[in-house]
N, C-alpha and C positions, 0 to 999 in steps of 0.2 A: 486447404486454404489457411494460411497461418493467421493466428488470432492474437490480439493484444489484451492483457488483462489490466484492467484498470480497476483496483478494488476501491480505491477512493471515490471514484463516481459511481460505482455500484452502491456504496454506502449512502450517498447522497440520494441515489433513487430508490432506495429500499430493497436492492438486489439481493440476492443470497450468494455471496462470494464462494462459499465452498462448493455449493452446488454447480456453480459455473465452472469451476475448476474440475469437478468430478465428470461433467458432461464433456468437456472439450479440451482437458489436460494434454492430449497428444499434440494439439494444434497451437498451443501457446508458445509463441516465440519471443514475446516482449512483454514486459511488466513494467508500469508505471508505478513508482512508489510515493505515495503521499498518505497522510493518516488523517482520521476523522473521529470525533467522538460526539456523543449526544450532549447537547446544551441542556442542562438540568432545568433551566428557566423556560425554555420553548419546547423542550421534547425534540428538537430537530438538529441534524447534524451540523458540525461546524469542524473546519480544519484545525488541526493541532500538530505537535512537533512529531516527526515519524517514531514510532514506538511508544508513544505516550496516549494513543487512541485506542481504538476498539478493533482495529484490523490487525489480525494475527499474521504478519508477513513472514515470521520466522516459521511458523507451522505450514503456511501456504507454500513458501519456497523450499522447506524440505520435502513436501508432498511432490513437488514439480522436479525436484532434483532426483527423488527416488523414481521418477518416472523418465529420467533422461534428459530433464531440461537442459540445454545448452544456449539458451537465447540470452537476451539483453535486460538489464534492469536500468530504468532512467528515473533518476531522483527528480520529482516535480514538487517544489516548495509553493504550495498554495497558501500554507500557513503563513501568517504575517506576525510573528512574535515580537517580543522585545528587542530592539535594536535594528528593526527592518528586515528587508528581504534577504541581505547579505548575511546577517547574523543569523537568521532563520534557516537559511540553507545550510550554513555550517554546523548549526546544532542537529539538523536532520542528518547529514553526512556523518557526524560524529556517533550518532545514536546507531546509524547502520553498522558502523565499523565494529561495534561491539556484538552484532548478532552471531550467534554460534550455529552455522548451518552445516 
């Protein structure tokens, strides 16, 4: 059964992303990309620009690639930064373009 990895939602649910990858890496065929960070005032997760949060996508994707991942990445802009959703999506995509995989 193919699996979707959604590290952003795992972060909000308090899940261990690396453990999820380790247990199911061979079945992951699709990765949703969005980033989260802990709000220092509330201690709860909040969305942020991709690459600016606590999710190590470069490490995760490198591990998946080493295991033969040939699936899909989907940018999901849940973060609504300055300039609204369009500007936020462009900022996230631009950050992804600089990843060294």
